[in-house]
C-alpha positions, -999 to +999 in steps of 0.1 A: +112-029+327+102-028+295+100-066+276+086-051+244+099-071+218+116-071+181+107-050+148+089-022+170+112-019+199+136+012+174+123+043+181+098+032+210+101+058+241+116+027+262+126+040+300+160+039+309+172+002+316+199+011+336+171+033+358+162+007+382+200+006+396+208+046+399+180+052+421+181+025+441+217+029+444+231-003+436+243+020+402+285+019+420+296+054+407+338+060+408+346+064+443+317+039+455+339+009+451+350-006+479+386-019+488+406-038+515+430-019+532+420+013+513+441+046+513+420+077+514+445+106+487+437+144+498+450+169+473+468+197+486+470+226+460+488+258+447+478+288+465+497+307+439+488+306+401+525+312+389+561+307+405+582+279+425+578+254+458+605+266+483+594+246+501+568+217+517+567+220+557+553+179+563+562+174+599+528+186+614+504+164+581+533+136+592+519+134+626+481+132+619+471+096+632+460+079+603+488+091+577+502+069+556+524+085+533+529+120+521+539+122+480+556+154+463+575+160+432+608+149+460+594+111+471+572+104+438+584+075+415+596+072+389+570+083+355+575+085+321+597+112+309+586+119+272+559+145+264+547+114+243+536+089+269+512+117+285+493+131+253+455+109+253+440+107+225+421+144+223+451+157+235+458+191+222+495+203+207+516+211+234+528+197+270+506+177+289+502+186+327+525+163+350+511+163+386+543+161+416+561+161+383+587+186+397+587+221+417+575+245+389+537+257+393+517+267+365+485+277+376+462+285+412+450+250+424+478+232+405+485+198+426+516+200+448+512+171+470+487+140+475+480+133+511+473+095+515+458+078+553+434+057+562+403+075+566+394+101+548+390+126+575+426+122+587+440+126+547+421+160+549+429+170+590+465+162+573+467+182+546+454+214+564+483+210+584+508+209+550+528+243+548+538+253+514+565+286+504+567+293+480+591+318+449+563+332+435+561+350+403+532+379+384+506+359+369+488+365+339+456+352+336+434+384+323+424+375+289+402+406+277+435+429+283+459+398+263+442+400+232+468+416+218+494+389+225+469+368+207+489+344+180+480+318+156+488+277+173+517+265+155+500+231+150+466+220+147+448+199+171+436+168+159+403+171+145+398+209+144+395+222+110+416+249+099+400+284+095+377+286+064+379+313+042+369+319+002+365+346-021+376+383-014+354+386+016+368+425+029+368+439-011+328+421-007+326+437+022+333+473+016+311+472-018+281+456+004+243+482+007+244+470+044+270+465+074+271+454+100+298+455+123+299+438+164+326+427+192+306+398+211+319+373+240+315+351+263+330+340+298+344+308+310+321+284+324+332+257+348+318+221+341+300+210+375+286+176+367+269+156+396+298+134+400+331+147+416+358+136+393+374+108+414+395+073+411+391+047+427+424+022+419+419-018+433+458-036+434+454-074+431+475-095+444+492-106+417+500-063+414+470-059+385+449-030+387+418-022+382+408+013+381+375+032+387+378+061+372+354+088+354+361+091+319+342+097+290+370+068+278+375+039+296+402+025+272+414+064+264+426+063+307+439+029+302+464+037+273+478+070+293+481+051+321+506+027+301+525+052+290+531+072+321+537+043+347+554+019+317+524-004+330+520-038+309+486-036+288+472-072+306+484-053+345+454-026+339+419-030+338+399+013+336+361+005+341+334+034+342+302+014+340+284+047+354+293+083+348+272+115+371+278+133+338+304+141+319+300+168+290+331+166+278+347+171+315+360+136+313+372+132+283+410+136+290+424+117+312+429+140+344+454+140+373+431+122+404+439+093+381+468+099+382+477+103+412+455+075+425+475+054+406+504+060+417+499+064+449+485+024+442+521+020+430+542+033+452+524+021+484+514-011+470+474-010+481+444+003+466+440+040+466+412+066+460+413+103+453+384+123+449+386+161+437+367+186+458+342+210+442+363+239+444+396+213+426+372+207+394+377+242+384+412+233+378+410+214+351+372+211+337+364+246+318+350+265+285+374+288+271+370+325+270+358+335+236+363+373+220+344+373+189+351+401+160+324+397+133+312+423+103+286+413+078+276+430+046+246+424+026+224+434-001+194+457+004+169+430+005+192+410+036+214+390+006+247+380+021+275+396+004+305+393+031+309+373+067+342+384+082+342+362+115+377+364+140+377+342+170+407+343+202+397+322+225+420+318+258+448+285+264+473+277+286+506+283+286+519+248+279+490+235+257+478+250+224+440+242+240+420+250+202+380+245+192+367+248+162+348+287+168+347+309+131+338+276+106+302+276+123+296+308+113+311+311+075+297+277+072+258+284+078+244+305+053+254+311+014+275+337+009+308+339-018+327+357-002+335+341+033+369+354+058+378+335+089+406+337+116+411+321+149+441+329+171+450+317+210+455+337+242+486+318+266+473+326+302+482+314+337+460+288+342+452+253+336+441+244+298+406+246+292+390+220+278+360+207+258+325+212+274+293+204+250+294+215+219+331+231+218+333+260+196+297+253+186+282+263+215+303+298+214+309+302+182+276+292+164+256+315+193+281+344+190+275+348+153+235+338+154+234+370+178+248+392+149+227+376+124+200+391+143+211+420+148+218+423+104+181+410+102+172+445+126+196+470+101+182+452+067+142+454+082+130+418+075+126+393+105+151+372+116+135+337+105+131+354+070+167+363+068+177+330+078+155+313+050+168+337+025+203+332+028+192+295+030+226+272+023+213+239-003+250+226-002+278+232+019+294+266+017+328+256+025+335+225+009+309+229-018+295+197-014+260+190-013+252+173+027+238+139+031+207+147+042+195+184+058+162+192+072+169+225+088+142+245+064+112+222+082+128+229+115+118+261+107+085+257+096+076+236+121+091+254+152+081+289+138+039+273+139+044+253+174+062+287+185+035+316+167+062+332+155+039+349+129+027+368+154+053+390+168+058+424+164+090+431+144+094+465+166+113+460+207+092+466+232+061+460+215+047+430+239+041+437+275+024+411+306+018+432+334+052+452+343+076+429+321+085+435+289+077+405+264+106+396+234+111+364+212+141+360+193+151+327+175+185+314+161+202+283+143+215+254+155+244+234+137+266+207+148+287+176+132+268+140+123+302+119+127+304+082+131+334+064+144+351+033+137+334+007+169+337-026+176+306-047+200+307-085+212+274-106+208+267-134+231+240-159+236+238-182+257+216-217+259+193-197+275+184-176+251+197-147+271+215-122+249+250-104+257+263-072+232+296-054+250+314-028+238+340-002+258+316+023+249+306+053+278+272+059+289+278+099+307+240+101+313+225+099+271+209+064+274+236+043+256+228+014+274+191+018+263+197+026+227+221-008+227+192-028+240+169-013+212+194-020+186+202-057+197+161-064+206+152-053+173+180-072+152+181-105+171+137-108+183+147-102+217+129-087+246+151-059+259+144-078+295+168-110+276+194-086+268+225-073+294+246-051+278+277-047+288+297-009+285+324+010+302+356-007+305+384-013+289+388-053+282+359-050+262+357-042+220+372-014+209+353+020+210+356+054+211+356+083+238+324+087+243+317+125+231+317+140+196+273+131+197+288+100+176+283+075+201+248+066+194+258+060+158+291+046+159+277+021+186+240+016+176+257+000+136+286-022+159+261-035+178+239-043+151+265-053+126+275-079+157+238-088+160+237-096+124+260-118+120+253-136+154+216-140+134+234-158+105+251-183+132+221-192+145+204-194+112+234-220+102+228-238+131+197-241+131+196-256+093+221-282+101+195-294+125+182-331+115+144-321+103+152-282+099+121-258+082+152-236+071+164-267+044+159-249+016+158-212+025+184-184+024+186-161+052+168-136+041+138-158+036+138-154+074+127-130+105+133-128+140+108-123+160+098-138+197+128-150+205+122-174+169+135-176+139+105-173+111+102-179+079+087-151+062+061-169+041+054-192+066+053-182+098+041-221+109+079-225+097+097-215+129+118-228+155+128-210+189+163-198+199+167-216+226+158-248+208+183-241+186+209-245+210+204-264+229+199-295+199+225-280+185+246-288+215+257-253+221+263-234+254+270-203+239+278-189+202+295-155+198+307-126+174+328-094+176+324-072+147+338-039+139+312-006+120+333+016+109+336+044+079+329+025+053+303+006+057+273-005+026+251+027+021+275+049+038+295+075+029+330+092+025+328+127+046+351+139+017+322+137-007+289+153+014+291+175+044+273+161+076+255+176+100+224+180+124+206+213+124+182+231+149+155+256+150+149+272+184+123+301+191+125+317+226+102+340+244+118+359+273+098+385+302+120+409+312+111+434+343+109+468+329+124+484+365+143+454+371+165+439+343+152+408+363+146+379+325+131+350+330+132+325+298+094+315+300+093+296+267+116+276+243+110+257+214+133+237+196+127+216+164+163+191+158+169+178+124+193+153+137+185+114+116+159+087+130+154+090+166+161+054+186+143+069+216+121+094+215+126+098+257+159+096+259+161+118+228+139+149+246+160+138+278+198+154+258+179+182+239+159+191+271+196+192+290+212+210+266+189+240+261+191+241+299+227+244+296+224+271+273+202+288+293+230+286+318+251+299+290+226+332+285+219+343+319+239+331+344+273+310+340+305+329+341+339+328+361+349+348+378+390+354+378+407+375+404+433+381+383+457+391+413+463+358+424+451+337+388+425+321+406+388+324+403+365+340+431+333+316+425+344+286+431+315+272+444+276+263+438+268+296+458+280+319+434+288+301+399+252+304+390+233+276+371+198+274+361+174+260+390+145+245+383+129+280+390+145+294+363+130+267+343+102+265+327+085+252+292+103+237+266+088+220+240+112+197+217+104+182+177+117+160+162+119+166+122+118+137+102+147+124+087+166+095+080+202+097+071+219+066+063+247+074+043+260+099+076+251+058+097+236+022+090+209+031+110+202+067+099+218+083+130+227+111+139+233+124+173+216+148+199+245+151+229+251+187+214+229+198+190+206+213+219+226+240+230+240+255+201+220+285+192+199+284+228+222+315+243+215+330+209+175+330+202+174+338+244+196+368+239+176+380+207+141+374+226+163+400+255+167+428+225+134+426+208+119+429+246+135+457+259+159+472+225+192+475+250+220+448+225+240+425+249+272+412+232+291+397+263+274+363+282+260+360+306+236+389+301+228+396+338+200+423+349+229+453+355+233+451+316+198+462+316+195+484+338 
């Protein structure tokens, strides 16, 4: 572990401070916490997609040795009546799902019973013996054949902007010199994080619950459980210190935490529920997307009209919405643009947010249309983007806090060798493989959320920083330690980071790429406040070297407070604490939009940007596609840790490859169930699929977005990557595939 100190801590490639605990197995995940008398729960899922439960035959299941109880809608304990009690912080409009609430079946894999036993094996065996009779109805799970039923959602989901239109797009399209119209589609994608969704509820002697849950927001889950079960706030603590991948799948509380908590309360003992890989498809997926676009341009390629319409899938009980269309109408300079967004309700679970929700599909599919336009105009795809470059936000007309996309284009193109690209498809060959080069633009929000943090220093110089933030693999532990290290001049080895606990100072859900910017600002503010307290204590000491100077005249370095103009005047933090007879000092601070130097989102547009360049090789006879090279140049503000930042971008790029070439949920519409609900048939990229990924961070500091100049990196890596690959496939083969994923059957 690095013990580097102070002024150079931010920006250094520090290895993850939580890494040793993870690789040695000391890090415990949601299903790994021990408890005496633990009851193991196994979920029995619906075999049909729509209908009612007619009867549940439990006799054989209850006869299995070790079975404690079987919970169904008939014997479950009391839960809240009103929908508002079930709405979490990111819930879409509608009626949130309630497991075991009544006999109605809304989707396949819906939980219908929870078998509880003394061992996991007994619970599983008993669950296999549970027999359910159904009253079956015909489900509608066919997205493509339901597009004519698309509707405008009556209520907007919080945080999702309405489709943004300007000018007269249809008139401008009619008058345009060149027109490109195209329909694109993307399949539904299932979340497949390493850690399954699981919950362990430890039932205390006083009835208090300690809930270990796979979640991206411990405080969101706590408020949900308090509302659903009518619990006292001080009787529930939710913890998620380690999360084995989430990517949006843990934003909302899912039914395993509901069932595990219900079981613990019913039995008055600790309980655990872990979902199977197959059951994971019942609540975490990116929705199917259909996007219809029309682009009008001048003879030279200047955009004159953009018409961007999209339809995505939702459930019959909630109107799940994403920002799909505004990325296209907001990416380039164009006076006339129209956007339209609708939903199709299916007898499926409510979709959920998945890395860069809305943009990963909406921006990607729009960028594919831009590639088509470049060929129609006869202009290089990169030059087309530069020709239509937007210096201000095309939707609001407001300037950007910063935008280094032009630099990203230049740096990425040079590194990739884009200038050597022949314009015609099928012009490059490597043996039996056709080589293609494609590029695309990526865009994502740069957001800052209100966050609180606590900083506490002990007499021995150890610093604890704490916030309820989550680390879903992004490196939150590490960047918090780096910010605290630089602010108070302490080695990171002396800093203990506490996160992932609902009892800690308030933090937003980990999502939207806002965690780094928000948590770092709160930690910096808390440490600065603590530094002030330490300096004041030092000034009060007899013979203090700081009697006659102000706080601004000192620095913190190597565990000491030092006068800037005379390094011989210093005091160590441990000496200050000892002489002031202070066992500890503690402060809690809250950082929110409006901090000094930051601007209102109304006044300026905030975004991260990227330029993605992709090389593919396609077997000319078999249609097999290999992505042999990716160069991605990212403009995302100040980089706190280039090692963890690069990891985030690489992960996003790999998921973009999955979207382009592999991932596709295949629905059997007769039964309303995905057929490929396993790793054997739901294809995701593996090591053999990944070749060179070159990540470049463009210099861009933006203190108007966050005090440290951070914008966030969790999502930008995936946005546009699939479009760059698709464009490279066209350049290689001359075949335009408009429905993702691009599988070999679409090329031969």
